[in-house]
C-alpha positions in Angstrom: -4.2 131.7 74.3 -3.0 128.1 73.8 -0.2 129.3 71.6 0.9 131.8 74.3 0.8 129.2 77.0 2.8 126.8 74.8 5.4 129.5 74.1 5.8 130.2 77.9 6.3 126.5 78.6 8.7 126.2 75.7 10.8 129.1 76.9 10.8 127.7 80.4 12.0 124.3 79.1 14.7 125.9 76.9 16.0 128.0 79.8 16.8 124.8 81.8 19.4 124.0 79.2 21.3 127.2 79.5 23.4 126.1 82.4 23.5 122.3 82.0 25.8 121.7 84.9 23.6 123.5 87.4 20.5 121.8 86.0 22.1 118.3 86.2 23.2 118.9 89.8 19.7 119.9 90.8 18.3 116.9 88.9 20.8 114.6 90.7 19.9 116.0 94.1 16.2 115.5 93.6 16.6 112.1 92.0 18.8 110.9 94.8 16.3 112.1 97.4 13.4 110.3 95.6 15.5 107.2 95.1 16.2 107.2 98.9 12.6 107.6 99.6 11.4 104.8 97.3 14.1 102.3 98.2 14.4 102.7 101.9 10.6 102.9 102.5 10.0 99.9 100.2 12.7 98.0 102.1 11.1 98.9 105.4 7.7 97.9 104.0 9.0 94.5 103.2 10.5 94.0 106.6 7.4 95.2 108.5 5.1 93.2 106.2 7.0 90.0 107.1 6.9 91.0 110.8 3.2 91.8 110.6 2.4 88.5 108.8 4.2 86.5 111.5 2.5 88.4 114.3 -1.0 88.3 113.0 -0.5 84.9 111.4 1.0 82.1 113.4 2.2 83.9 116.5 -0.6 86.0 117.9 -3.4 86.0 115.3 -5.9 88.8 115.2 -7.4 88.1 118.7 -6.2 86.0 121.6 -8.2 84.6 124.5 -6.7 83.5 127.8 -7.4 83.1 131.5 -7.0 86.7 132.8 -3.7 85.8 134.7 -2.2 83.4 132.2 0.0 85.8 130.3 1.7 87.0 133.4 2.1 83.7 135.3 2.0 81.0 132.5 0.8 78.5 135.1 -0.5 75.2 133.9 -3.8 75.5 135.9 -4.7 78.9 134.3 -6.7 77.6 131.4 -9.9 78.0 129.4 -12.5 75.3 130.0 -15.1 73.9 127.6 -12.9 74.6 124.6 -15.2 72.8 122.2 -18.2 74.9 123.1 -16.1 78.1 123.1 -14.8 77.3 119.7 -18.2 76.5 118.3 -19.7 79.9 119.5 -16.8 81.9 118.2 -16.9 80.2 114.8 -20.5 81.3 114.4 -19.4 85.0 114.2 -19.4 86.1 110.6 -16.0 87.9 110.7 -14.2 84.7 112.0 -12.1 82.6 109.7 -10.2 80.2 112.1 -10.2 79.4 115.8 -7.0 77.7 117.1 -6.9 76.4 120.6 -3.4 75.7 122.0 -1.9 74.0 125.0 1.5 75.0 126.4 3.5 73.1 129.0 7.2 73.4 130.2 9.0 70.1 130.1 12.5 68.5 130.1 13.4 66.7 126.9 16.2 64.4 125.9 17.1 62.0 123.1 15.3 58.7 123.5 18.1 56.6 121.9 19.9 54.1 124.1 23.5 54.9 124.8 26.1 54.0 127.5 26.1 57.6 128.7 23.0 59.3 130.1 21.4 61.7 127.7 21.5 65.4 128.5 18.1 67.0 129.0 17.1 70.4 127.6 14.2 72.6 128.7 11.5 72.8 126.1 7.8 73.6 125.7 5.1 71.3 124.6 2.8 73.1 122.1 -0.5 71.2 121.6 -2.3 72.3 118.5 -5.2 71.3 116.2 -2.9 70.0 113.4 -5.6 70.1 110.7 -6.2 73.8 111.3 -2.6 74.9 112.0 -1.4 73.8 108.5 -3.2 76.7 106.8 -1.4 80.0 105.9 -2.0 81.4 109.4 -1.0 78.3 111.4 2.2 77.3 113.2 2.7 74.4 110.7 1.9 76.3 107.5 5.2 75.3 106.0 4.7 71.6 106.6 3.8 69.0 104.0 1.0 66.5 104.8 3.4 63.5 105.3 5.3 65.4 108.0 2.4 66.4 110.2 2.4 65.2 113.8 -0.2 62.6 114.7 -0.6 60.2 117.6 2.8 59.8 119.4 4.8 61.7 116.8 6.0 65.3 117.2 7.6 68.2 115.3 10.6 69.9 116.7 11.9 73.5 116.2 15.3 73.6 114.4 17.3 75.1 117.2 16.0 72.7 119.8 16.7 69.7 117.5 20.3 71.0 117.0 20.8 71.3 120.8 19.6 67.8 121.4 21.5 66.5 118.4 18.4 64.6 117.1 16.9 64.2 113.7 13.7 62.9 112.0 12.8 59.3 112.9 14.6 59.3 116.3 12.9 58.9 119.7 12.4 61.8 122.1 11.9 61.4 125.9 9.6 64.0 127.4 9.4 64.5 131.2 7.0 67.0 132.8 4.0 67.4 135.1 0.3 67.3 134.3 -2.2 69.9 135.4 -2.6 68.2 138.8 1.2 68.1 139.5 1.6 64.4 138.7 4.5 63.2 136.6 3.8 63.2 132.9 6.3 61.2 130.7 6.3 59.6 127.3 8.4 58.7 124.3 7.7 60.4 121.0 8.9 59.9 117.4 10.3 63.0 115.7 8.2 63.4 112.6 9.8 66.6 111.3 12.2 69.4 112.2 11.1 72.9 111.1 12.4 76.4 110.8 9.8 78.8 112.2 9.5 82.6 112.4 8.0 82.1 115.9 10.7 82.2 118.5 9.1 79.7 121.0 8.6 77.2 118.2 12.1 77.6 116.7 14.1 77.5 120.0 12.0 75.4 122.4 9.0 74.0 120.6 7.7 70.4 120.7 4.6 70.5 118.6 2.1 67.7 119.0 -1.6 67.1 118.3 -3.7 68.8 120.9 -5.5 65.6 121.8 -2.2 63.9 122.6 -1.1 66.9 124.7 -4.5 66.9 126.5 -4.1 63.2 127.4 -0.5 63.6 128.5 -1.2 66.7 130.7 -4.7 65.7 131.9 -6.4 68.6 130.2 -9.6 67.3 128.5 -11.4 70.0 126.5 -9.1 72.6 127.9 -6.6 75.0 126.5 -4.3 77.8 127.6 -4.8 80.0 124.6 -7.2 80.4 121.8 -6.0 82.3 118.7 -8.7 83.7 116.4 -8.1 84.9 112.8 -10.7 87.2 111.3 -11.1 88.5 107.7 -8.9 91.6 108.3 -6.4 92.3 111.0 -7.2 96.0 110.8 -10.6 95.1 112.3 -9.0 93.2 115.3 -10.3 95.6 117.9 -13.9 95.3 116.6 -13.6 91.5 116.4 -12.3 91.3 120.0 -15.2 93.3 121.2 -17.7 90.9 119.5 -15.9 87.9 121.0 -15.8 89.5 124.4 -19.6 89.8 124.4 -20.0 86.0 124.4 -21.4 84.9 127.8 -19.2 81.8 127.9 -16.1 84.0 127.8 -17.3 86.5 130.5 -14.4 85.5 132.8 -11.7 85.3 130.1 -9.3 87.9 128.8 -10.0 88.8 125.1 -7.3 91.0 123.5 -6.7 92.2 119.9 -3.2 91.6 118.6 -2.0 95.2 119.3 -2.5 94.7 123.0 -0.9 91.3 123.1 2.3 92.5 121.5 2.4 96.3 122.2 6.1 96.6 121.4 5.7 95.2 117.9 2.6 97.4 117.5 4.5 100.5 118.4 7.4 99.5 116.1 5.0 99.0 113.2 3.4 102.4 113.9 6.8 104.0 113.8 7.0 103.2 110.1 4.5 106.0 109.4 6.9 108.5 111.0 9.8 107.1 109.1 7.8 107.6 105.9 7.4 111.3 106.8 11.1 111.6 107.6 12.1 110.4 104.1 9.5 112.6 102.5 11.2 115.4 104.3 14.5 114.3 102.9 13.1 114.6 99.4 11.5 117.9 100.3 14.9 119.3 101.5 16.8 118.0 98.5 14.3 119.4 96.1 14.1 122.7 97.9 17.9 123.1 97.9 18.3 122.2 94.3 15.3 124.1 92.9 15.8 127.3 95.0 19.4 127.5 94.0 18.6 127.0 90.3 15.7 129.4 90.3 17.6 132.1 92.2 20.8 131.9 90.1 18.8 131.7 86.9 16.8 134.8 87.9 19.9 136.9 88.6 21.6 135.8 85.4 18.6 136.7 83.3 17.8 140.1 84.8 18.6 141.8 81.5 16.4 139.4 79.6 13.5 139.8 82.0 13.8 143.6 81.7 13.6 143.4 77.9 10.5 141.1 78.1 8.8 143.5 80.5 9.7 146.5 78.3 8.2 144.7 75.3 4.9 144.3 77.1 5.2 140.9 78.7 3.1 140.8 81.8 4.7 140.2 85.3 2.3 137.3 85.7 3.8 135.6 82.7 7.3 136.0 84.1 6.2 134.4 87.3 4.5 131.6 85.4 7.6 131.0 83.3 9.9 130.6 86.4 7.4 128.4 88.2 7.1 126.2 85.1 10.9 125.8 85.0 11.0 124.8 88.6 8.1 122.3 88.3 9.6 120.7 85.2 13.0 120.5 86.9 11.4 118.9 90.0 9.2 116.4 88.1 12.1 115.4 85.9 14.3 114.7 88.9 11.6 112.8 90.8 10.8 110.7 87.7 14.4 109.7 87.3 14.7 108.9 91.0 11.4 106.9 90.9 12.4 104.8 87.9 15.8 104.0 89.3 14.3 103.3 92.8 11.6 101.0 91.4 14.2 99.1 89.3 16.4 98.6 92.4 13.4 97.4 94.4 12.2 95.0 91.7 15.7 93.4 91.6 16.2 93.2 95.4 12.7 91.9 95.9 13.8 88.8 94.1 17.3 88.4 95.5 16.8 89.9 99.0 19.2 92.0 101.0 21.2 90.1 103.6 22.2 92.6 106.2 24.0 90.0 108.3 26.2 89.0 105.3 27.0 92.7 104.5 28.2 93.0 108.1 30.2 89.8 107.9 28.0 87.9 110.4 26.9 84.3 109.8 23.4 84.5 111.3 19.9 84.1 109.8 17.6 86.0 112.1 17.2 87.9 115.3 14.5 87.4 117.9 12.3 90.3 118.8 9.1 90.1 121.0 8.7 86.4 120.2 9.4 86.8 116.5 12.4 85.6 114.6 13.0 88.6 112.2 15.1 87.5 109.2 18.2 89.4 108.3 17.3 88.9 104.7 14.9 91.6 103.7 12.8 91.5 100.5 11.7 95.0 99.6 8.1 95.4 98.3 6.8 98.2 96.1 4.3 100.6 97.6 3.0 103.1 95.0 2.2 105.7 97.7 5.9 106.3 98.3 6.3 107.4 94.7 3.2 109.5 95.0 4.4 111.1 98.2 7.7 112.1 96.4 5.9 113.5 93.4 3.6 115.6 95.6 6.4 116.7 97.9 8.6 117.8 94.9 5.7 119.6 93.1 4.9 121.5 96.2 8.5 122.3 96.9 9.1 123.4 93.3 6.3 126.0 93.6 7.4 127.2 97.1 11.1 127.3 96.4 10.7 129.3 93.2 8.0 131.7 94.3 10.4 134.3 95.8 12.7 134.4 92.8 9.7 134.6 90.5 8.3 137.5 92.4 11.6 139.3 92.4 11.8 138.9 88.6 8.2 140.2 88.2 8.9 143.3 90.2 11.9 144.4 88.2 11.9 147.8 86.6 12.4 147.3 82.9 14.9 150.2 82.4 17.0 149.3 85.4 16.9 145.6 84.6 18.2 146.2 81.0 21.1 148.2 82.3 22.4 145.3 84.5 
C-alpha cells in the first residue's frame, strides 16, 4: 500500500513538469498572492501595533477616569478630588500596574528672554504629571533621560511648540493663564528639555511640568482632571474598568476603557481583521485561478493517458487522488515560495522601515489622527498567522479547484478516452 501511494505521489509530481511554462505561471500567481498577503499584513501589523502602543501607552492607557462632563467641556473646574486617596485605592487592585494623575490647563506662553520687541505669545496646554511614574514605558516622558526630567520650576516642551516659540533648552518661558478660581496664574519656567512625542497634544502644544508645580500654579491641591490607569493586559481593559468603577470613592466619576475613550482608533484597529480577510481572499483567488486552470488543462491533455490507466485496472479513486495531489503540491510550492520571499522582505524592511512620505516626495514625519502622531515610517512586523492563513487558504483552494477536473477524469470511459 505504501508503494502504491508513493507511486501515485511520484506520478503526480512528475506530471507537474510536463508543461513547465503553465506550472511556473501558476506557481508565480500563487507565490505573488502569498507574498502580498504576508508583506501587506505584516506592514499593517507594524503600523497598528505602533498606534496601539501609543494609545494604550502614553495617550489613553487602558482605563481613564474623569469628571463625567470633562471630556466634552474641558473646563478647569471639572476635576477629580482627593486624588491621593483615589490613587491609593486603585493601586490596591491586583490587575493594576500604574496610576497616573494628570492636570491640564490652557495657557498663553512666550519666550522669557528680554528683547526690545515684545515676545509673541502662543496658545499651549500645561500638562501636570507625576514625573517619576511618567518616565516608564507607558508614560508621556518614556523617552526622556533622568537628567532632562522636569522638576521644580523647569518644564519640558513639545518639539512643535518649541519651534513655534523659537526657544531651546536652558531658556526661560513665560506662562500666563488662570487658576481654578479664575485668578491670574503666571510664572517663569526654565526649559529642561524639548521632546518629540507620538501624542499630538504633547508634540504641538505641551508644556509638561511636575504635577505638584502645576497644582500650586493652578490652585488645585490633591486634584486632577484625568487619571490614566495601566493594567497587566490592554485586552482586559473593559474588565478592569468595571472593577475600578465599583470603588465607592469614584461613584460620581466617569470610568472608561480605552476603546470608549478613542472609538475612532478602536474601529480603525478592528478594521485590520477585515483587511486580513481581504488579503486571504486575494491569495484564495490567485490560487484558484492558477490551480483550476492547470488542473483543467492537464486533465484534457491527458485524456488518452487516463483512459489507458483505467483500462489497465487503475481505480477512478486513484485518478482523483493523483490530480488532487498535483494541485496540492502545486499550491504548497507556490505558497512556500511566496512565504519565504515575503518573510525576507519583511525582515529587511523591519530594520530599515518604509517611509511613505519620502516615496511620495513629501518632507513630513508624521500625521495626526485622533490625538496620535502616526509616523509615515512604518516598520513591518512578522505575524506567523498570516503565513498560516495563506497555507490553509491555498490548501483548501487546491482541493476545491481541482475536484471537478478530477471527477471528470475519473468518470471517463476507457475506450472513448483512448480514442481521443
